[in-house]
C-alpha positions in Angstrom: -17.7 6.1 -3.7 -20.3 3.5 -3.7 -20.4 3.6 0.3 -21.0 7.4 0.1 -23.6 7.2 -2.4 -25.4 4.3 -0.5 -25.2 6.7 2.8 -26.7 9.6 1.1 -29.5 7.3 -0.3 -30.1 6.0 3.2 -30.3 9.6 4.5 -32.6 10.8 1.7 -34.9 7.5 2.0 -35.2 8.2 6.1 -36.2 12.0 5.3 -38.5 10.7 3.1 -40.2 8.4 5.6 -40.3 10.7 8.0 -42.1 13.5 6.0 -44.7 11.0 4.8 -45.2 10.1 8.6 -45.8 13.8 9.2 -47.9 14.2 6.2 -50.1 11.4 7.4 -50.5 12.7 11.0 -51.2 16.2 9.5 -54.0 14.8 7.0 -55.5 12.7 9.8 -55.3 14.8 12.9 -59.2 15.4 13.1 -59.6 11.4 12.9 -56.6 10.8 15.4 -57.9 13.4 18.1 -61.4 11.9 17.7 -60.2 8.6 18.4 -58.0 9.5 21.1 -61.2 11.4 22.6 -63.2 8.3 22.5 -60.7 6.2 24.2 -60.3 8.7 27.0 -64.0 8.8 27.4 -64.2 5.0 27.6 -61.3 4.8 29.9 -63.0 7.4 32.2 -66.4 5.6 32.2 -64.8 2.4 33.2 -63.1 4.0 36.0 -66.1 5.7 37.3 -68.1 2.5 37.0 -65.6 0.7 38.9 -65.3 3.2 41.7 -69.2 3.7 42.1 -70.0 -0.2 42.1 -72.0 -0.9 45.3 -70.5 -2.7 47.9 -71.6 -6.4 48.3 -73.7 -6.0 51.6 -75.0 -2.7 51.0 -78.4 -3.9 50.5 -78.4 -5.1 54.1 -79.7 -2.4 56.5 -78.7 -2.8 60.0 -80.5 0.2 61.2 -83.8 -1.6 60.7 -83.9 -3.5 63.8 
C-alpha cells in the first residue's frame, strides 16, 4: 500500500512540475522570444563580420605598376 501511495505521489509531483514549467514558459513567452531574437541577431552579425573581413593583402594594388 505504501508503495502505491508513494508511486501516485511521485506521478502527481512530476505532473505538477511539468505544469509549472509550462506555465512559466507561457508567462514569459515574449521575453523568451526577445532573447532568442537578440541571440540570433548577434550570431548573424558575427558571421557577417567574419565573412566580409578584408584579406590581409587587399591594400596592395598590383595594377598600379
